Each structure stands twice: as C-alpha cells, then as structure tokens.
C-alpha positions in Angstrom: 0.0 0.0 0.0 2.0 3.0 -1.2 2.3 6.1 1.0 4.3 9.3 0.6 5.8 11.3 3.4 4.4 14.9 3.2 5.0 17.5 5.9 5.5 14.9 8.6 2.5 12.7 7.8 1.8 9.9 5.3 -0.5 10.4 2.4 -1.8 7.2 0.7 -2.0 7.2 -3.1 -2.6 4.8 -6.0 -0.8 5.2 -9.3 -2.0 3.5 -12.5 -1.5 3.9 -16.2 1.0 5.5 -18.5 1.4 8.9 -20.1 1.5 12.4 -18.7 0.8 12.6 -15.0 -2.7 13.4 -13.9 -3.3 14.2 -10.2 -6.8 13.6 -9.0 -8.1 15.4 -5.8 -11.3 14.1 -4.2 -13.9 16.0 -2.2 -15.6 16.1 1.2 -15.5 12.7 3.0 -14.3 10.9 -0.2 -11.2 8.8 -0.8 -9.5 7.3 -3.8 -12.1 4.6 -4.2 -14.8 7.2 -5.0 -13.3 7.9 -8.4 -14.8 4.5 -9.5 -13.3 1.8 -11.6 -15.1 3.0 -14.8 -13.7 6.5 -14.7 -10.2 5.5 -13.6 -10.1 2.7 -16.2 -10.7 5.2 -19.0 -8.2 7.7 -17.7 -5.3 5.2 -17.2 -5.4 4.4 -21.0 -3.9 7.9 -21.6 -2.4 9.1 -18.3 -0.1 8.3 -15.4 -3.0 8.6 -13.0 -2.3 9.5 -9.3 -5.3 9.4 -7.0 -4.6 10.1 -3.3 -6.5 10.3 0.0 -6.6 13.7 1.6 -5.2 14.1 5.1 -7.3 12.2 7.6 -9.2 10.3 5.0 -8.9 6.7 3.6 -5.5 5.2 4.3 -3.8 8.5 4.9 -2.7 9.4 8.4 -5.3 10.6 10.8 -5.4 14.2 11.9 -7.0 15.9 14.9 -5.9 19.6 14.4 -7.8 22.0 12.2 -6.5 22.7 8.7 -7.3 24.9 5.7 -7.8 24.4 2.0 -4.4 26.0 1.3 -2.9 23.4 3.8 -4.4 20.6 1.6 -3.1 22.3 -1.5 0.3 22.2 0.0 -0.2 18.4 0.6 -0.9 18.0 -3.1 2.2 19.9 -4.0 4.2 17.8 -1.5 2.9 14.6 -3.0 4.2 15.8 -6.4 7.5 16.5 -4.8 7.6 13.0 -3.2 6.9 11.4 -6.5 9.6 13.5 -8.3 7.1 15.2 -10.5 7.7 18.8 -11.4 4.2 19.3 -12.7 1.0 17.4 -13.6 -2.4 17.9 -15.1 -4.7 18.4 -12.1 -8.3 17.5 -11.6 -10.2 18.4 -8.4 -13.9 17.8 -7.7 -16.0 19.5 -5.1 -13.7 20.2 -2.1 -10.9 18.8 -4.3 -11.7 21.5 -6.8 -11.2 24.1 -4.1 -7.8 22.5 -3.3 -6.9 22.5 -7.0 -7.8 26.2 -7.2 -5.4 27.0 -4.4 -2.6 24.8 -5.9 -2.9 26.5 -9.3 -3.0 30.0 -7.8 -0.1 29.4 -5.5 2.1 27.3 -7.7 0.9 27.6 -11.3 4.1 26.1 -12.6 3.1 22.8 -11.0 -0.2 22.6 -13.0 -0.1 21.8 -16.7 -3.8 22.0 -17.1 -6.6 22.4 -14.6 -10.0 20.7 -14.4 -12.4 22.0 -11.8 -15.5 19.8 -11.3 -18.7 20.5 -9.4 -16.9 23.0 -7.2 -17.1 26.5 -5.6 -14.9 29.6 -5.3 -16.6 31.6 -2.6 -17.3 35.3 -2.8 -20.5 37.2 -3.7 -22.7 35.2 -6.0 -21.4 31.7 -5.0 -23.7 29.2 -3.4 -22.8 26.5 -0.8 -25.0 23.5 -0.1 -28.6 24.2 1.0 -28.8 24.4 4.8 -31.6 21.8 4.9 -29.5 19.2 3.2 -26.6 19.8 5.5 -28.9 19.7 8.5 -30.5 16.4 7.4 -27.1 14.7 6.8 -25.8 15.9 10.2 -28.9 14.7 12.0 -28.6 11.2 10.5 -24.9 10.9 11.2 -25.2 12.2 14.8 -28.1 9.8 15.5 -25.9 6.9 14.3 -28.3 6.2 11.4 -25.4 5.5 9.1 -27.1 3.6 6.4 -29.9 6.2 6.1 -27.2 8.9 6.0 -25.4 7.1 3.2 -28.7 6.6 1.2 -29.7 10.3 1.6 -26.1 11.5 0.8 -26.2 9.3 -2.3 -29.5 10.6 -3.5 -28.5 14.3 -3.2 -25.2 13.7 -4.9 -26.6 12.1 -8.1 -29.6 12.5 -10.4 -32.9 10.7 -9.8 -32.3 8.6 -12.9 -28.9 7.3 -11.5 -30.5 6.2 -8.2 -32.8 3.8 -10.0 -30.1 1.2 -10.4 -29.5 -0.5 -7.0 -25.9 -1.4 -8.1 -24.9 2.3 -7.9 -25.8 2.5 -4.2 -24.2 -0.8 -3.5 -20.9 0.8 -4.6 -21.3 3.5 -2.1 -22.0 1.1 0.8 -19.0 -1.0 -0.1 -16.7 2.0 -0.1 -18.1 3.1 3.2 -17.6 -0.3 4.8 -14.0 -0.5 3.5 -12.9 3.0 4.2 -15.3 4.9 6.5 -14.8 8.6 7.1 -15.0 9.7 10.8 -17.4 12.4 11.8 -14.4 14.3 13.3 -12.6 14.6 10.0 -15.8 15.5 8.2 -16.3 18.4 10.6 -12.7 19.6 10.0 -13.2 19.4 6.3 -16.4 21.4 6.6 -14.6 24.0 8.6 -11.9 24.3 6.0 -14.5 24.7 3.2 -16.2 27.5 5.2 -13.0 29.6 4.9 -12.5 29.1 1.2 -12.7 32.1 -1.1 -10.6 32.4 -4.2 -13.0 34.6 -6.1 -10.9 37.7 -6.1 -7.8 35.9 -7.3 -9.3 33.7 -10.0 -9.1 36.5 -12.7 -5.3 36.2 -12.3 -5.2 32.4 -12.9 -3.0 31.6 -15.9 -3.5 27.9 -16.1 -5.6 26.5 -19.0 -8.9 25.6 -17.1 -11.9 23.4 -17.9 -14.9 23.7 -15.6 -17.3 20.7 -15.4 -20.7 20.7 -13.6 -23.9 18.8 -13.6 -27.1 20.8 -14.3 -29.0 19.1 -11.4 -26.2 19.4 -8.8 -27.9 19.7 -5.3 -24.7 19.9 -3.4 -23.0 22.8 -5.2 -25.3 24.5 -7.7 -24.2 24.7 -11.3 -24.2 28.5 -10.9 -20.9 28.0 -9.0 -19.4 26.5 -12.1 -20.7 29.3 -14.3 -19.3 31.8 -11.9 -15.8 30.2 -11.9 -15.8 30.0 -15.7 -16.6 33.7 -15.9 -13.8 34.6 -13.5 -11.0 32.5 -15.0 -9.6 34.0 -18.2 -10.2 31.7 -21.1 -11.9 29.0 -19.1 -14.2 26.5 -20.9 -17.4 25.4 -19.2 -19.1 22.1 -19.9 -22.5 21.4 -18.3 -23.8 17.8 -18.1 -27.5 18.2 -18.6 -29.7 16.1 -16.2 -26.7 15.1 -14.1 -26.0 15.5 -10.4 -23.0 16.4 -8.3 -21.0 13.2 -9.0 -20.9 13.7 -12.8 -17.9 11.3 -13.3 -20.1 8.5 -11.9 -23.0 9.3 -14.2 -21.0 10.2 -17.3 -17.6 8.5 -17.0 -17.0 8.2 -20.7 -17.7 11.8 -21.6 -15.9 13.0 -18.5 -12.7 11.1 -19.4 -13.0 12.3 -23.0 -13.1 15.9 -21.9 -10.1 15.5 -19.6 -8.2 14.0 -22.5 -9.2 16.8 -24.9 -8.3 19.5 -22.4 -5.0 18.0 -21.5 -4.0 17.7 -25.2 -5.2 21.2 -26.1 -4.0 23.1 -23.1 -0.7 21.6 -22.1 2.5 23.5 -23.1 4.9 21.7 -25.4 7.4 19.7 -23.4 
C-alpha cells in the first residue's frame, strides 16, 4: 500500500496507467475509491493517474488539528515532490476543486492544465449546499443512522435517474464499509471549506482551465461552475444536462473524453 511522506504525515495514493501525470483530488469525506473503476479505467489508458487520500481520509494518516484548503493544496504539491514530478495535469472535484484552485493559484508552474469539477470559489454570488441538506445529513450521522445517511447522501449527490439502479448505491455502501470517514474529520473538512474564497484571485489564474458541472447538482449549484468559468480567463465550461454532483459516476466516458481533450489542447509543449 503506497504512501508518501508529506510534511511529517503519510498520504496514501494509488498510481495507474502510462502517459503524462494526472493528479486527482477528491472531495468532502471521499477517498481514492470514490473515483470509481469506470472513470479511472478510462483515464489510465492515456495518463499516469495519481489518486490520493486527503489528510485524515482513507488510508492516509489521521489528523486531529484544524487545517485549511491551502494546507491541503500544500499536501498535493508535497505529493508531487515526493513522486519527483515537477508538474501534472490536475483535476479536483467539489472540495478537491477548491484544493486544486489554491494549488494552481499558489504554484501555477506545477499545474499543466486544470480541471475543476462541481466546485465552488466563494465570494459574492457563489452558493454553498442548501442548509436543509446539511442539517439532514448531520442529524442522521449524529443519530448513528449511518445507512440512512449514506442513502440520503447518495440521493443528493446524483440525479434521480442514476439512483434507479441498485448497483450504484451498493458501490457507495462497499466503499463506506471498507474506508469509512469519521465524523471528526468531516467536521474539520467542513470548517476548511467554510474559509475558502478564491473569487478575487481567479481572474489572475494563468493555467488552462476546464470547468465541469452537472445541471442538477444539489450539493453545489451549477451557478458556481458558471461563476468560476466567468472569472477564470479563457476557461471553458461544460455542463452535463440532467446530471447531479457526481458527474464522473454518471458520465464516466464523456468526463474522461473531456479530460483527455483539455490536457491535449491546453498543455504547453514539453
């Protein structure tokens, strides 16, 4: 089980495929398994894919002290250092997209191209998750009703059509059983997200950027994606119609295709 030493703690990662490096950064409560075999299988045909567990999550070392989104961006840069990679294509989704924004703003030379999926930049006009959804999830977790919480979390992360296949929810329950996220780390991640605001700096972002978002995203409204695309010079926006937050689950083939096209078109000559 590979780990890299980063700032005194171990980060777990998986590395698959061949080609230019592609660093994948997951979101709130999620670990490397949440990318799904379908999406990863398509990416590793063209990329050296690196998917890691954020601090405190999955097989990475536990943490107890508060941290920020820039702290997690420093983790991502530290992982590139540990793997002797000067730069990589970077894809972050949800909270991972916030981390990817900070990485690209702070160390643009490390990011060949940037893909921001179903994410948020903060600032006036941005929209976090509806308070009723957050409250319901919190109540279920605090009451120890884990299976109900997983079911509800699944339903608000995908489209109604995607929930119709029981196999899709079975994947969620298998991941939760194998690598559960503790309530303590979830609260620390929520605290980090609350302090995230890159909106004033995004107009200075120089990295070729692709923004992906589902039109039916209940966790982070598609208006967030549109806002980011307006702020980042030259950014391309692709909206998946009828798709929820976890667009790479619902549209793995198209998602992978867009990543490949963006990497090919936006990367500087080596």
